[in-house]
Structures are given as structure tokens and as C-alpha cells.
C-alpha positions as CSV (number, residue, x, y, z in Angstrom):
1,X,0.1,0.2,-0.3
2,X,3.0,2.2,0.7
3,X,4.6,1.5,-2.7
4,X,1.8,2.6,-4.3
5,X,0.9,5.7,-2.8
6,X,4.5,6.9,-3.5
7,X,4.9,6.3,-6.7
8,X,1.3,8.1,-7.3
9,X,3.3,11.0,-5.6
10,X,6.5,10.8,-7.6
11,X,4.4,10.2,-10.7
12,X,2.3,13.8,-10.1
13,X,5.5,15.6,-9.2
14,X,7.0,14.3,-12.6
15,X,3.7,15.4,-14.7
16,X,3.8,18.5,-12.8
17,X,7.3,19.4,-13.7
18,X,6.8,18.6,-16.9
19,X,3.3,20.6,-17.6
20,X,4.4,23.5,-16.1
21,X,7.4,23.3,-19.0
22,X,10.4,23.0,-17.2
23,X,12.4,25.6,-19.7
24,X,12.9,29.6,-19.7
25,X,10.1,31.2,-21.4
26,X,11.2,33.1,-24.4
27,X,12.7,36.3,-24.8
28,X,11.1,39.0,-26.6
29,X,12.4,40.6,-29.1
30,X,14.0,44.0,-29.7
31,X,12.0,46.2,-33.0
32,X,14.2,48.8,-33.5
33,X,12.4,52.4,-33.8
34,X,13.0,54.6,-36.5
35,X,14.3,57.9,-35.0
36,X,12.4,61.1,-35.3
37,X,14.0,64.2,-35.8
38,X,12.9,67.0,-33.0
39,X,10.4,69.4,-34.1
40,X,11.4,73.3,-34.1
41,X,10.7,75.6,-30.7
42,X,9.8,78.4,-31.9
43,X,11.1,81.1,-29.3
44,X,9.0,83.4,-27.3
45,X,10.9,86.8,-26.2
46,X,10.8,86.7,-22.2
47,X,8.5,89.1,-20.4
48,X,9.6,91.5,-19.1
49,X,10.0,90.8,-15.0
50,X,8.6,93.2,-12.6
51,X,11.0,96.1,-10.9
52,X,11.5,95.6,-7.4
53,X,11.1,98.4,-6.2
54,X,7.1,99.0,-8.1
55,X,4.3,96.2,-6.5
56,X,1.8,94.8,-8.9
57,X,-1.7,94.1,-7.4
58,X,-4.3,91.9,-9.2
59,X,-7.6,93.3,-8.2
60,X,-10.5,90.3,-8.2
61,X,-14.0,91.7,-10.0
62,X,-16.8,92.3,-7.6
63,X,-18.5,89.2,-6.4
64,X,-22.2,90.2,-6.9
65,X,-24.5,87.8,-4.4
66,X,-26.2,85.6,-5.7
67,X,-30.1,85.5,-3.8
68,X,-32.7,82.1,-5.2
69,X,-36.1,83.6,-5.5
70,X,-39.1,80.9,-5.3
71,X,-41.6,83.3,-6.5
72,X,-43.3,82.2,-9.3
73,X,-42.1,78.7,-9.3
74,X,-42.8,75.1,-8.9
75,X,-41.8,73.4,-6.1
76,X,-39.1,70.9,-7.1
77,X,-39.9,68.6,-4.0
78,X,-43.3,68.4,-4.5
79,X,-45.4,65.7,-6.7
80,X,-46.3,66.8,-10.3
81,X,-49.7,64.7,-10.2
82,X,-51.7,65.0,-6.0
83,X,-55.1,63.4,-6.3
84,X,-57.3,65.2,-4.1
85,X,-60.2,63.3,-2.0
86,X,-63.8,63.9,-3.2
87,X,-64.9,64.6,-0.4
88,X,-64.3,64.3,3.8
89,X,-63.7,60.7,4.4
90,X,-66.6,58.9,6.4
91,X,-66.1,59.1,10.2
92,X,-66.0,54.9,9.9
93,X,-62.5,55.2,8.0
94,X,-60.8,58.3,10.1
95,X,-61.5,56.3,13.5
96,X,-59.9,52.6,12.1
97,X,-56.7,55.3,10.5
98,X,-56.4,56.6,14.3
99,X,-56.4,53.4,15.3
100,X,-54.3,51.7,13.3
101,X,-51.8,55.0,13.9
102,X,-51.8,54.1,17.9
103,X,-51.2,50.5,17.4
104,X,-48.3,51.6,15.1
105,X,-46.7,54.3,17.5
106,X,-45.9,53.4,20.9
107,X,-44.1,50.1,22.7
108,X,-44.9,46.9,22.2
109,X,-46.9,46.4,25.4
110,X,-49.7,49.1,24.0
111,X,-49.5,47.0,20.6
112,X,-50.7,43.5,21.9
113,X,-53.9,42.2,23.3
114,X,-54.6,42.2,27.3
115,X,-55.9,38.3,25.9
116,X,-52.1,38.0,24.4
117,X,-50.2,38.5,27.8
118,X,-49.5,36.0,30.5
119,X,-48.5,37.5,34.7
120,X,-45.4,35.3,36.0
121,X,-43.9,37.2,39.0
122,X,-44.9,40.0,41.1
123,X,-43.2,42.1,43.1
124,X,-45.4,43.7,45.7
125,X,-44.0,44.1,48.9
126,X,-41.9,46.9,48.2
127,X,-42.1,51.4,47.6
128,X,-42.7,51.2,44.1
129,X,-44.0,47.6,43.2
130,X,-43.3,45.6,40.1
131,X,-44.9,42.7,38.1
132,X,-43.7,40.4,34.8
133,X,-45.4,39.4,31.9
134,X,-45.3,37.5,29.1
135,X,-46.7,38.0,25.7
136,X,-47.3,34.7,23.5
137,X,-44.2,34.6,22.2
138,X,-42.2,34.6,25.5
139,X,-40.9,37.9,25.5
140,X,-41.2,39.3,29.1
141,X,-42.0,42.9,30.3
142,X,-42.1,44.5,33.4
143,X,-45.0,46.2,34.4
144,X,-45.3,49.3,37.5
145,X,-47.9,51.5,38.3
146,X,-49.4,53.9,35.4
147,X,-47.4,51.4,32.9
148,X,-49.6,51.9,29.8
149,X,-51.0,48.6,28.6
150,X,-53.2,47.0,25.4
151,X,-55.1,48.6,22.2
152,X,-56.8,50.0,24.1
153,X,-54.6,52.3,26.1
154,X,-55.1,50.3,29.0
155,X,-52.9,51.2,32.3
156,X,-51.6,49.5,35.2
157,X,-53.4,50.6,38.5
158,X,-52.8,48.0,40.9
159,X,-50.1,45.7,41.7
160,X,-51.0,43.2,44.7
161,X,-49.9,39.7,45.5
162,X,-52.4,38.0,43.8
163,X,-52.1,40.0,40.3
164,X,-52.4,42.9,38.2
165,X,-55.2,45.4,37.3
166,X,-55.1,47.0,34.7
167,X,-57.3,49.9,33.5
168,X,-59.1,50.9,30.0
169,X,-61.3,52.9,28.5
170,X,-63.6,50.9,26.1
171,X,-66.1,52.2,23.5
172,X,-69.6,50.6,24.6
173,X,-72.2,49.3,22.0
174,X,-74.1,52.9,22.8
175,X,-71.0,54.6,22.0
176,X,-70.3,56.0,25.1
177,X,-67.2,55.2,26.9
178,X,-67.1,52.9,29.9
179,X,-63.6,52.2,32.5
180,X,-63.1,48.2,32.4
181,X,-61.2,46.6,34.8
182,X,-59.5,43.1,33.0
183,X,-56.8,41.6,36.4
184,X,-54.2,39.5,35.5
185,X,-53.9,36.6,38.0
186,X,-51.3,35.0,39.3
187,X,-52.6,31.9,40.0
188,X,-55.7,30.7,37.6
189,X,-57.6,29.6,41.3
190,X,-57.8,32.8,43.0
């Protein structure tokens, strides 16, 4: 086995050395370039040097300040075609747009539903009680009194040993705003 490996190795080295040519590269041949006659240079009379006692000052031309006047010119940053709405948007669409805007802005806790939160820890016997909730993905959030939670702009109002109470303002079927207290319990049987 060792003999075959060494024979293959020697054969590979031999083929590489033969394949590379092993000899010297051909030298480039020199091509003679015919001499060209030098071009005659026209003699330019030299300027007189300034006298040592005289100073020569060259003043730049006066600069005129440029001021842009946008009067009567179109704004290059506005689109050329603008669609104008036919009338005022319906009230329902305005409310939906405002709700979507509220959902986009704010903290991640303000974009979650209260149903998606699970209370996992409470620290209540301190001057500033705290609680920890997890979302459905397992990401944890720390709550303290006054923290905004939920899509209805709820707010943490109580943190006790049993759990957390979140107060929300919800619009009822009759269109009036009601205050709704949602408890998040640490243990389901309490």
C-alpha cells in the first residue's frame, strides 16, 4: 500500500514539472524604432520682469451675491400629480386610521392585546411594586404602576400579591366610553 502511494506521488510531481514546461520563457525580441527628427521650438520673447521697487496688485472682480427667489417657480420636491379626495372621509375610516396609528406608535406593550399577556411574577411588598408579563412568544415585559398596556390604552392601576389590575377605556355598543378593569392573575384558581 505504501509503495503505490509513493509511486502515485512521484508520478504526480513528474507530471506537474513536465506540464509547467520546465524551461525558460522565450525572451521578447527587440523591434528597432526609427529615429524621428526633433520638432523645431519657436522662441517666445521673455516678458519683462517687474521692477523690484514696484508692486503689482491684481484685484479680483467684485462678486455679486446670488439670492434664490422661488416666487412663481414650482416646488421641485412636490409630486407633479396629486390626487384630491372627492369629499371628507367617512367617520368610520377616520376612526380606523386613528386606531391603526395608535397601534403603530407606542411601546410593544401598547400593541398587544391583554388576552395575549400572561402574568409570571409579582414583587409587591416594596415602595414601587413591579410585575412581569410574557407575550405569546415568550418575551417578557416589566410592569409598574402607570405603565400603558393593551390596544385600548390601558394603564396598570394596582399591583398586589394576587396579580395586576389594568384599567381601560372601552367604547360600548351605545357609543359611550366605559371604564373596564381587567385583572391578570398570577394563579388561575384565585
